[in-house]
Structure formats: structure tokens, C-alpha cells
C-alpha positions as CSV (number, residue, x, y, z in Angstrom):
1,M,99.2,70.5,108.3
2,T,101.0,67.2,108.0
3,G,101.9,67.2,104.2
4,K,105.4,67.8,102.9
5,D,104.9,70.9,100.7
6,D,103.8,74.4,101.4
7,L,100.3,75.3,100.2
8,A,100.3,78.9,98.8
9,W,97.2,80.8,100.0
10,S,96.7,82.1,96.4
11,F,95.7,78.5,95.5
12,V,94.0,77.4,98.8
13,K,90.3,77.7,99.3
14,V,88.8,77.1,102.8
15,T,85.0,77.1,103.1
16,L,82.7,76.3,106.1
17,S,79.2,75.0,105.9
18,V,76.5,75.1,108.5
19,G,73.2,73.7,107.3
20,D,72.6,75.2,103.8
21,N,74.9,78.2,104.4
22,I,78.4,78.3,102.9
23,Y,81.1,80.7,104.3
24,T,84.4,81.7,102.7
25,C,87.5,81.9,104.8
26,S,90.6,84.0,104.0
27,V,93.9,85.1,105.5
28,T,92.9,88.7,104.7
29,A,90.2,90.7,106.5
30,G,86.7,91.1,105.1
31,D,85.6,87.5,104.4
32,D,83.0,85.5,106.3
33,C,85.7,83.8,108.4
34,T,89.3,84.6,109.1
35,I,92.3,82.2,108.9
36,S,95.1,82.8,111.5
37,Q,98.4,81.1,111.1
38,A,100.5,79.7,114.0
39,A,104.1,78.3,114.0
40,G,105.0,79.1,110.4
41,S,107.5,81.6,109.0
42,N,105.8,82.3,105.6
43,D,102.6,84.4,105.7
44,N,101.9,83.6,102.1
45,A,101.6,79.8,102.6
46,W,100.3,77.1,104.9
47,E,103.5,75.3,105.8
48,P,104.0,71.7,106.9
49,G,103.7,71.4,110.7
50,E,101.8,74.7,110.9
51,Y,98.4,75.0,112.5
52,I,95.7,77.3,111.4
53,F,92.8,78.7,113.3
54,L,89.4,79.6,111.8
55,S,87.3,82.3,113.4
56,E,84.2,84.3,112.5
57,G,84.9,87.3,110.4
58,T,82.1,89.3,108.9
59,A,79.5,86.6,109.4
60,E,77.9,85.0,112.5
61,I,78.6,81.4,111.4
62,C,77.6,79.4,114.5
63,S,75.3,81.1,117.0
64,A,73.9,77.9,118.6
65,Q,75.9,75.9,121.1
66,G,77.0,72.6,119.6
67,C,76.9,73.7,116.0
68,D,78.1,71.1,113.4
69,V,80.4,72.8,111.0
70,G,81.5,71.3,107.7
71,I,85.0,72.1,106.5
72,S,86.3,72.0,103.0
73,V,89.9,72.7,102.0
74,T,91.1,72.6,98.4
75,N,94.5,73.4,96.9
76,G,94.4,74.1,93.2
77,G,90.9,72.6,93.0
78,H,91.9,69.3,94.6
79,T,90.6,68.3,98.1
80,V,93.1,68.3,100.9
81,A,92.8,65.2,103.1
82,G,91.6,65.6,106.6
83,D,88.5,65.8,108.9
84,S,85.6,67.3,107.0
85,S,83.4,68.1,110.0
86,Q,83.9,69.4,113.5
87,M,81.5,70.1,116.4
88,V,81.9,73.7,117.6
89,N,80.9,74.7,121.2
């Protein structure tokens, strides 16, 4: 993240979309996809300069090679700026 403030996970919502399917991501186990943090010191927030990694959790999100995945990140209901789509191989 390149912003200047921490984003508390309690206010952040990350969703992925593939076709008509929507998947919820979380830092806790049990959701469709899992958020892993790297480089930060606060497990309760997404910190400036910290990278996050999204991986399949309980759902098979992208089974085809070259899957186009839409990414939505909101904080307190407001869209966080950034790329909204990525090609996954």
C-alpha cells in the first residue's frame, strides 16, 4: 500500500470477482480467499509500504489458466485507489 495511514482490517473489505462470481477475502481462515500480510508489524491493519497477498481459501476461484480477476478494496465503504483487475496465471 502506498497511502500514509494504516487501514484497520475491521473496516477493510476485499472482494474478488471472476465472471459473475464474487468472493470475499479475509485475514482470518474460513473465507473464500485468504489475505496474507508481508513487511508490516501490525497484524490488525494494512500498513503503508506493506504488501498483501491474496490466495484461494475455501473456494476454487481461478481454475483456468489466464483467469481475469477483478479486485475491489474498500475502507469504511470508500473505494481504495489502485488496479481493479489482474490476470492470474
